[in-house]
C-alpha positions, 0 to 999 in steps of 0.5 A: 625364755619357753624355748630355753627351758625346752633346750634346757629339758631332758626328754620327758622333762616337764615345764611348770608355769602359772601365769595371768594372761589375757582371756581369748576371744577378745576385741582391740577395744577389750584386749587392750583394756585388759593389758591396761588393767593387768599386771606390767608383765602381762603377756601378750604373745598369744595363749599359754598353752600355743606359745608353750607347744610352738615351743616344743613341749607338749601340753599335758595339763591346762587348769583355769584358776581365774576364779581362784584368783578373782579370790585373792584379789578380793582377799589381798584388797581386804588385807589392803584395807585391814591393814592400811594405817600400818601399812603407810606407816611402815611403807609409805603412802604411794605405796599403799595407793598403787597397790590398791589400784594394781589389785582393783584394777585386775579385780576388774578386768577379771569380773570382766571376764578380760583376765584369766589365770591359767597353770599348765605342764607341759612335756618335753618330746 
């Protein structure tokens, strides 16, 4: 997908990506745990900056948004707790339980240093 983005952008065009990725420097077991706890579409092809650079972009900005991600996961879990009864009536028990489990798993992975959230700007050259 990144190569296709590069293909359609003019020279000096900008690509902005915000993603959840596996933290760098993890062993095989930790990577497997990150994959298990992370979102279903978790990219496992390597660090985002490397993938963007390999696709023909110059990385001009990279920001670690992991702390903001951690706070947003806590906020989401709190909102699920505060609205539990109403959500269960409107969406069903399975949806609420699944959503709570997904967010709790990601929070665990963030707190253990397995997942990070990254924002990146690439320039087409």
